[in-house]
C-alpha positions in Angstrom: 32.8 -28.0 6.1 31.7 -29.7 2.9 31.0 -27.1 0.1 27.7 -28.9 -0.6 26.6 -28.1 2.9 27.4 -24.4 2.6 24.5 -22.0 2.0 25.5 -21.4 -1.6 26.2 -25.1 -2.1 22.9 -26.1 -0.8 21.1 -23.7 -3.1 23.1 -24.8 -6.1 22.8 -28.5 -5.5 19.1 -28.4 -4.5 16.5 -30.2 -6.6 15.0 -28.3 -9.5 11.6 -27.9 -7.7 13.2 -26.4 -4.6 15.4 -24.1 -6.7 12.2 -22.9 -8.4 10.6 -22.3 -5.0 13.7 -20.4 -3.8 13.8 -18.3 -7.0 10.1 -17.4 -6.7 10.6 -16.4 -3.1 13.6 -14.2 -3.9 11.5 -12.5 -6.7 8.6 -12.0 -4.3 11.0 -10.5 -1.7 12.5 -8.1 -4.3 9.0 -7.0 -5.5 7.8 -6.5 -1.9 10.8 -4.3 -1.0 10.2 -2.2 -4.1 6.6 -1.6 -3.1 7.5 -1.1 0.5 9.9 1.8 -0.5 7.3 3.1 -2.9 4.6 3.1 -0.3 6.9 4.8 2.2 7.5 7.6 -0.2 3.9 8.0 -1.2 2.5 7.9 2.3 5.2 10.2 3.7 4.7 12.7 0.9 0.9 12.6 1.4 1.3 13.4 5.1 3.6 16.3 4.4 1.4 17.7 1.7 -1.6 17.5 4.0 0.0 19.4 6.8 1.3 22.0 4.3 -2.1 22.5 2.7 -3.9 22.7 6.1 -1.6 25.5 7.1 -2.5 27.4 4.0 -6.2 26.6 4.2 -6.6 27.7 7.8 -4.4 30.7 7.4 -7.4 32.9 6.6 -6.6 33.2 2.9 -9.6 33.8 0.6 -10.8 30.5 -0.7 -11.1 31.8 -4.3 -7.5 33.0 -4.2 -6.4 29.7 -2.7 -8.2 27.8 -5.5 -6.5 30.0 -8.1 -3.1 29.4 -6.6 -3.6 25.6 -6.5 -5.0 25.6 -10.1 -1.9 27.6 -11.2 0.4 25.2 -9.4 -1.1 22.3 -11.3 -0.5 18.9 -9.9 -1.8 18.3 -6.4 -2.9 15.4 -4.2 -4.8 14.6 -1.1 -6.7 17.4 0.5 -5.7 19.8 -2.3 -7.6 17.6 -4.8 -10.6 17.4 -2.5 -10.6 21.1 -2.0 -10.3 21.8 -5.7 -13.0 19.3 -6.6 -15.4 20.8 -4.0 -14.7 24.4 -4.8 -14.9 23.9 -8.5 -18.3 22.3 -8.3 -19.4 24.9 -5.8 -18.4 27.8 -8.1 -20.0 26.1 -11.2 -23.3 25.5 -9.5 -23.4 28.9 -7.9 -23.0 30.6 -11.3 -26.3 28.9 -12.3 -28.5 31.0 -10.0 -31.6 28.9 -10.5 -30.2 26.0 -8.4 -31.2 25.7 -4.8 -28.6 25.8 -2.0 -29.3 22.2 -1.0 -28.7 21.0 -4.6 -25.5 23.0 -4.6 -24.3 21.3 -1.5 -25.3 17.9 -2.7 -23.2 18.5 -5.9 -20.2 19.7 -3.8 -20.3 16.7 -1.5 -20.7 14.3 -4.4 -17.6 15.9 -6.1 -15.6 15.6 -2.9 -16.6 12.0 -2.4 -15.3 11.1 -5.8 -12.0 12.9 -5.0 -11.8 11.0 -1.7 -12.3 7.7 -3.5 -9.5 8.5 -5.9 -7.2 9.5 -3.1 -8.0 6.2 -1.2 -7.3 4.3 -4.4 -3.9 6.1 -4.8 -2.9 5.5 -1.2 -3.8 1.8 -1.1 -2.2 1.0 -4.5 0.0 -2.2 -4.2 -1.0 -2.8 -0.6 -3.1 -5.9 -1.6 0.0 -7.3 -3.4 2.0 -6.9 -0.2 -0.7 -8.7 1.7 -0.7 -11.5 -0.9 3.1 -11.9 -0.6 2.9 -11.9 3.2 0.2 -14.5 3.3 1.4 -16.9 0.5 5.2 -16.8 0.9 5.3 -19.1 4.0 3.2 -21.7 2.2 5.4 -21.5 -0.9 8.4 -22.1 1.4 6.5 -24.9 3.1 6.0 -26.6 -0.2 9.8 -26.5 -0.8 10.3 -27.9 2.7 7.9 -30.8 2.1 9.6 -31.5 -1.2 13.1 -31.5 0.4 11.9 -33.8 3.2 10.5 -36.1 0.5 13.9 -36.2 -1.2 15.6 -37.0 2.1 13.3 -40.0 2.6 14.0 -41.1 -0.9 17.7 -40.9 -0.2 17.2 -43.0 2.9 15.5 -45.7 0.9 18.4 -46.0 -1.4 21.1 -46.8 1.3 21.4 -49.7 3.6 22.6 -47.8 6.6 21.0 -44.5 7.4 23.3 -41.7 8.5 22.9 -38.0 9.0 25.3 -37.3 6.0 22.7 -39.0 3.7 19.7 -36.9 4.7 21.5 -33.7 5.7 21.6 -32.0 2.3 17.9 -32.6 1.6 16.8 -31.5 5.0 19.0 -28.4 4.8 17.7 -27.3 1.5 14.2 -27.8 2.9 14.9 -25.6 5.9 16.4 -22.9 3.6 13.2 -22.9 1.6 11.3 -22.3 4.9 13.6 -19.5 5.9 13.3 -17.8 2.6 9.6 -18.0 2.8 9.6 -16.3 6.1 12.2 -13.7 4.9 9.9 -12.7 2.1 6.7 -12.8 4.2 7.7 -11.0 7.4 8.7 -7.6 5.9 5.6 -7.7 3.6 3.2 -8.3 6.5 4.8 -5.6 8.7 4.7 -3.1 5.8 1.1 -3.9 4.9 0.0 -3.4 8.5 2.0 -0.2 8.9 0.9 1.5 5.7 -2.7 0.3 6.0 -2.9 2.0 9.4 -1.3 5.1 8.1 -3.5 5.2 5.0 -6.6 4.9 7.3 -5.4 7.8 9.4 -4.8 9.9 6.3 -8.3 9.0 5.0 -9.8 10.0 8.3 -8.1 13.4 8.1 -9.2 13.8 4.5 -12.8 13.1 5.4 -12.6 15.4 8.4 -11.3 18.2 6.1 -14.1 17.5 3.6 -16.7 17.8 6.3 -15.2 21.0 7.6 -14.9 22.5 4.1 -18.5 21.4 3.4 -19.6 23.2 6.5 -17.8 26.4 5.4 -19.4 26.3 2.0 -22.8 25.5 3.6 -22.6 28.6 5.7 -21.5 30.6 2.8 -24.3 29.6 0.4 -27.0 30.1 3.1 -25.7 33.4 4.2 -26.0 34.7 0.6 -29.5 33.4 0.5 -30.4 35.4 3.6 -28.7 38.5 2.4 
């Protein structure tokens, strides 16, 4: 087989525009795989941390003691941050005895909503870029394909007898651009859908925990009022 028709030969001897298209798709693929592995680590760790924290929270441990332990441990994420934000605001407002219980709960819920928003921002980081790569890469590859086909027609116009050997290199480089576009797009789309759904599930569990924790604090603050 002619070296020019080998995969490497087609890339090396492709036109400058098609080479730029291929280089941009290779770069997009590398970036997408970096973010895919990053999202896999972040989402997996978030799920494990949530399960571990829920075991501690529902073990019957005193909430003040749990808050002190988490504050001592320092860095936390997910439900831990939501719990710490809510309990910190609850303790701060309860120390100011003049505040009504409804105002206390409003402050607690507001603090947990802020923590929830931060967790959602952390979990969805770089997902829009994966969506962009998945949606634009095929069109970038298509641009390289169109350019390669244009070159094949130009080569045909310069010869008296049209043969497959004349147009084969240009068409081949065009098809490689298409393949590289799909190679960059397919993993990005799959990863985006996968981690978007997992992020949504985690956010639902976070919101459920926030509601349950709010109910516990609500009962606590009202029981003290009655007593």
